[in-house]
C-alpha positions, -999 to +999 in steps of 0.1 A: -526-001-335-522-013-374-490+003-393-488+004-430-457+005-451-457+017-486-433-004-506-435+011-540-416+020-572-401+048-587-423+062-619-399+084-635-411+118-623-412+133-590-452+145-600-466+109-607-447+090-581-460+114-559-492+111-571-492+070-569-478+069-531-509+095-516-534+071-537-514+044-509-516+063-488-558+069-485-559+039-495-534+026-462-557+052-437-596+033-453-578+001-439-576+015-402-537+022-406-525+047-378-490+049-391-479+045-426-435+043-433-422+060-470-395+044-479-358+061-486-359+096-505-395+078-518-406+108-538-376+108-566-356+079-583-320+066-564-299+099-577-272+084-555-258+057-580-238+082-595-224+122-581-237+147-603-245+184-590-277+182-611-296+164-581-281+192-560-317+205-580-340+180-562-338+192-524-348+227-538-387+219-527-381+211-493-402+239-478-432+225-503-426+193-494-431+204-455-462+220-466-480+187-489-468+159-463-481+176-436-513+181-450-514+146-466-511+132-428-540+157-415-564+150-448-552+108-446-554+111-403-526+093-401-492+096-392-465+096-416-427+092-414-415+106-447-382+100-461-362+138-476-339+154-498-332+190-470-319+216-481-302+234-453-279+258-469-262+263-499-234+233-501-249+217-472-281+184-472-291+162-451-314+134-461-343+136-435-372+115-420-393+139-412-429+128-391-461+145-389-483+133-363-527+129-369-530+163-369-502+172-400-482+191-371-443+181-377-434+152-344-398+157-354-372+150-378-343+125-378-315+137-403-295+102-416-262+097-394-242+068-409-237+081-445-224+049-471-196+058-497-196+019-521-203+015-563-238+028-571-245+038-531-233+073-534-248+093-503-214+107-496-217+129-520-252+148-511-252+141-473-239+156-445-240+131-418-269+145-396-265+163-360-296+154-345-284+126-327-301+094-319-336+109-303-365+091-305-400+114-321-430+117-298-464+112-321-500+100-311-490+067-312-464+069-297-423+076-294-408+067-329-375+052-332-364+068-367-332+056-388-329+055-421-314+026-444-275+028-438-285+030-399-298-002-403-263-017-399-252-007-366-267-023-334-251+013-320-280+031-336-305+007-324-298+007-287-294+045-284-330+044-296-343+027-273-327+036-245-339+065-246-377+052-250-384+040-284-411+020-279-404+008-319-373+012-348-383+024-382-361+020-408-372+039-446-342+022-466-336+016-502-317-014-510-310-037-534-287-057-560-270-056-594-282-081-615-252-096-622-247-107-588-247-145-581-282-161-571-258-169-540-245-136-532-287-117-535-294-144-509-268-137-486-273-097-491-308-106-484-301-125-454-281-104-438-298-075-437-326-092-424-311-113-398-290-073-389-321-056-380-338-090-366-312-087-342-320-055-333-356-062-325-339-093-305-317-066-283-338-041-272-374-056-274-392-038-298-409-042-334-385-032-361-404-014-391-389-022-426-397+002-453-376-005-485-383+000-525-391-019-557-381-021-587-346-018-613-336+017-615-308+027-641-277+040-637-275+073-655-248+081-656-238+044-675-208+035-658-231+008-644-263-012-656-282+001-622-298-009-590-325-033-586-345-025-552-353-060-537-384-049-515-387-071-490-404-051-465-405-064-433-424-058-398-413-083-362-417-083-331-400-079-300-385-111-304-369-105-342-409-130-352-418-117-389-452-111-382-456-093-424-435-090-454-432-080-490-424-094-521-404-082-546-432-062-563-454-034-550-473-038-522-492-020-485-478-041-458-500-040-432-493-054-398-506-048-363-480-041-333-489-050-298-478-027-274-485-052-242-461-073-257-430-055-259-431-057-225-438-092-222-410-095-240-385-072-220-397-092-187-388-125-193-355-115-212-345-083-194-312-077-215-311-040-207-312-048-167-279-072-172-260-046-192-223-037-184-224-006-187-193+001-168-170-018-192-185-003-222-157+028-223-146+009-256-171+017-278-160+045-282-125+042-298-126+037-338-106+005-333-090-013-298-055-022-305 
């Protein structure tokens, strides 16, 4: 199965950014992609760099966005993984991945469960933790385990998705560094980000698709200079081998997913078989004193 990850920068307005994204989806479809993955919050700038109630207005187009991306998926005949700002009701918002099937229908959605609160990543101000659990989305091309960005650091999330039958793990993400970070620190951060996601592929015996944004986005509050999103979107196989990886620029990253490979790897490395589930009770504790 051919997949495409669309790694984009923000083009200063939603309209222009969406136009550029749709053009890439059309190209990916022409190139034979059946699954297209977009990055986290792909319609707007990464507004979570500061805390400002004006950005809640971005979520007001939730229903219009569903109709729009449904049409894009149908017209291009692709399964489309989007990342949208969901307004559930006044004062209640989610960071939500909506998956559209090839016929434009909503196959399912996932609300981001782990919400960060770090300098320039003030997501707790905007997003309520998800309440849909770790449930894969069934589509015409298979069962997709969709998670979002900060979820990528938690092995529990990837494990639960896999235990519920996810055939691959998909991470729309928005992560980068500060220009003032040292070269060594930047290398450590990028390596950690790639390594943790490759480990989810290995531990669960499934492919991982990670789609990150790219480009410099200024902190409009002026507290910090801004974030330089590092791109490096990648696809790895069930043994964690990277089969395709982007650089730090805009790109449509293509890869081929071999579903038979997942079974072969799990037969060789039966990690799910050897789990000692009777001894994992302490995982439900915050900390073991």
